[in-house]
C-alpha positions as CSV (number, residue, x, y, z in Angstrom):
1,M,-67.2,-127.0,138.9
2,V,-68.2,-127.5,142.5
3,K,-70.6,-124.9,143.8
4,L,-69.9,-123.9,147.4
5,I,-71.5,-121.8,150.1
6,D,-70.4,-120.0,153.3
7,L,-72.6,-119.1,156.2
8,Y,-71.6,-116.9,159.1
9,P,-73.7,-117.6,162.2
10,Y,-73.8,-114.8,164.9
11,R,-75.7,-113.9,168.0
12,R,-76.3,-110.5,169.6
13,V,-74.8,-110.1,173.1
14,A,-76.1,-107.4,175.4
15,G,-73.3,-105.1,176.6
16,L,-70.7,-106.3,174.1
17,Q,-69.1,-103.4,172.3
18,D,-66.1,-103.6,170.0
19,G,-65.1,-107.0,171.6
20,G,-65.3,-105.8,175.2
21,F,-68.0,-105.4,177.7
22,G,-69.7,-102.1,178.2
23,V,-73.1,-100.4,178.5
24,G,-75.6,-100.4,175.7
25,G,-76.8,-103.0,173.2
26,S,-76.6,-103.7,169.6
27,G,-77.0,-100.1,168.3
28,G,-80.1,-98.2,167.4
29,G,-81.5,-96.4,164.5
30,G,-80.5,-97.3,161.0
31,S,-83.9,-98.2,159.6
32,E,-84.5,-95.1,157.7
33,R,-83.5,-96.8,154.4
34,G,-86.0,-99.7,155.0
35,A,-83.4,-101.9,156.7
36,L,-84.7,-104.7,158.9
37,E,-84.2,-103.8,162.5
38,V,-83.6,-106.9,164.5
39,G,-83.0,-106.9,168.2
40,G,-81.3,-104.0,169.9
41,S,-82.9,-101.2,171.8
42,G,-80.9,-98.1,171.1
43,G,-77.7,-97.0,172.8
44,D,-74.2,-97.7,171.6
45,R,-73.2,-98.4,168.0
46,G,-70.8,-101.2,169.0
47,S,-71.5,-104.3,167.1
48,G,-72.7,-106.3,170.1
49,I,-72.3,-109.6,168.2
50,E,-70.3,-112.8,168.5
51,F,-69.6,-115.1,165.6
52,L,-69.9,-118.9,166.0
53,L,-66.6,-120.5,164.9
54,M,-66.1,-124.2,164.8
55,K,-62.8,-126.2,164.7
56,R,-62.6,-128.6,161.8
57,A,-62.0,-132.3,162.7
58,Q,-58.9,-134.2,161.7
59,G,-59.4,-136.0,158.4
60,K,-61.8,-133.3,157.1
61,I,-60.9,-130.5,154.7
62,Y,-59.3,-127.6,156.6
63,A,-58.5,-129.9,159.5
64,G,-57.7,-128.0,162.7
65,Q,-58.8,-124.6,161.3
66,W,-61.5,-122.5,163.0
67,R,-64.2,-121.8,160.4
68,M,-67.8,-120.8,159.8
69,V,-70.4,-123.1,158.2
70,G,-69.5,-124.2,154.7
71,G,-70.4,-126.8,152.2
72,K,-71.4,-127.9,148.7
73,V,-74.5,-127.2,146.8
74,E,-76.3,-130.5,145.9
75,L,-78.0,-131.2,142.6
76,G,-81.3,-129.4,142.3
77,E,-80.5,-127.2,145.3
78,S,-80.1,-123.4,145.3
79,H,-77.2,-121.8,147.1
80,W,-79.4,-120.4,149.9
81,M,-81.1,-123.8,150.4
82,A,-77.6,-125.4,150.6
83,A,-76.6,-122.8,153.2
84,R,-79.7,-123.6,155.3
85,R,-79.1,-127.4,155.0
86,E,-75.4,-127.2,155.9
87,F,-76.2,-124.9,158.9
88,E,-78.8,-127.3,160.2
89,E,-76.5,-130.4,159.7
90,E,-73.4,-128.7,161.3
91,T,-75.1,-127.0,164.3
92,R,-78.6,-128.4,164.8
93,L,-79.7,-124.8,165.6
94,S,-82.6,-122.6,164.3
95,M,-82.1,-119.3,162.6
96,R,-83.7,-116.1,163.8
97,V,-82.9,-114.1,160.7
98,F,-81.3,-115.6,157.5
99,W,-79.9,-113.2,155.0
100,T,-77.5,-112.9,152.0
101,V,-74.5,-110.8,152.5
102,P,-73.9,-108.3,149.6
103,S,-70.4,-109.7,149.0
104,V,-68.7,-112.9,147.9
105,N,-65.9,-115.0,149.3
106,Q,-63.3,-115.4,146.5
107,F,-60.0,-117.3,146.4
108,Y,-57.8,-119.2,144.0
109,E,-57.1,-122.9,144.4
110,Y,-53.8,-123.7,142.6
111,K,-54.3,-127.6,142.7
112,T,-57.3,-127.3,140.4
113,D,-56.4,-124.0,138.9
114,T,-59.9,-122.7,139.9
115,I,-61.0,-119.3,141.0
116,Y,-63.9,-119.7,143.5
117,R,-66.6,-117.0,143.9
118,I,-68.7,-118.2,146.8
119,P,-72.0,-116.6,147.9
120,V,-72.0,-115.5,151.5
121,F,-74.9,-115.8,154.0
122,A,-75.4,-114.8,157.6
123,A,-77.7,-116.2,160.2
124,E,-78.7,-114.4,163.4
125,L,-79.3,-116.9,166.2
126,E,-80.9,-116.6,169.6
127,P,-78.6,-115.1,172.3
128,E,-78.6,-118.3,174.3
129,A,-78.0,-120.6,171.2
130,E,-75.4,-123.4,171.7
131,P,-74.7,-125.7,168.8
132,V,-74.7,-129.5,168.8
133,L,-71.8,-130.3,166.5
134,N,-71.7,-133.1,163.9
135,D,-68.5,-135.1,163.1
136,E,-67.1,-132.3,160.9
137,H,-66.1,-130.3,164.0
138,T,-64.5,-131.0,167.4
139,E,-65.3,-127.8,169.3
140,Y,-66.8,-124.3,168.9
141,R,-66.3,-120.8,170.3
142,W,-68.3,-117.6,170.3
143,V,-65.8,-114.9,169.1
144,S,-66.3,-111.1,169.0
145,G,-65.3,-109.3,165.8
146,E,-62.3,-107.9,167.5
147,H,-60.9,-111.4,168.0
148,V,-61.9,-113.1,164.7
149,A,-58.3,-112.8,163.3
150,D,-57.0,-114.7,166.3
151,Y,-59.0,-117.7,165.0
152,V,-59.8,-117.4,161.3
153,L,-56.7,-117.6,159.1
154,W,-58.2,-116.6,155.8
155,P,-58.1,-112.8,155.2
156,E,-61.1,-112.9,152.9
157,Q,-63.2,-114.6,155.6
158,Q,-62.0,-112.0,158.2
159,R,-63.1,-109.2,155.8
160,L,-66.5,-110.8,155.3
161,M,-67.1,-111.0,159.1
162,G,-66.2,-107.3,159.2
163,V,-68.8,-106.6,156.6
164,I,-71.4,-108.6,158.5
165,E,-70.5,-106.9,161.8
166,R,-70.8,-103.4,160.2
167,I,-74.2,-104.2,158.6
168,V,-75.6,-105.7,161.9
169,S,-74.2,-102.9,164.1
170,L,-75.9,-100.3,162.0
171,N,-79.2,-102.3,161.7
172,Q,-78.9,-102.2,157.9
173,I,-80.0,-105.7,156.9
174,L,-82.0,-104.6,153.8
175,P,-85.3,-106.4,153.1
176,E,-84.1,-107.6,149.7
177,W,-81.3,-109.5,151.5
178,T,-83.5,-111.3,153.9
179,I,-84.4,-114.9,153.0
180,E,-88.0,-115.4,154.2
181,D,-88.4,-119.1,153.5
182,H,-85.8,-120.3,155.9
183,R,-87.6,-122.4,158.5
């Protein structure tokens, strides 16, 4: 069976709360359980993040759909290494923080009668990050969590972005989820 990965890039946006603009930042506190506190300087508990979504090119799988980074694991590669490679190929960006999301993307493909359980990763990018797309995508958008469902069609991917948004907004990226060897 083909091994796949999903990676959800995001950036923190000062003043963004619940999809709108307001005062505050990316939330404070949250580190009492040993969670990695990245960015933020106190204030609101609004998520303050935008997801990088890219529109798939014609002739590619999921053509015309807005998606996150995705791809196949190559022979001899771990899932996290494949996620890092696919991210670099599709965006030409650097990750500030790379972590595994404590959930999986799962769906059924009737053509192959396969149930997929795909590990999920997230990558925090610099606030000014702008991708350079490869031939798999035609355009990109930065989208707040409030507007993800306007672009992303798959309910499970919408759910996963909600999980990421909650974890980031509460500054609860646990140390055991952080992938240190990502550069």
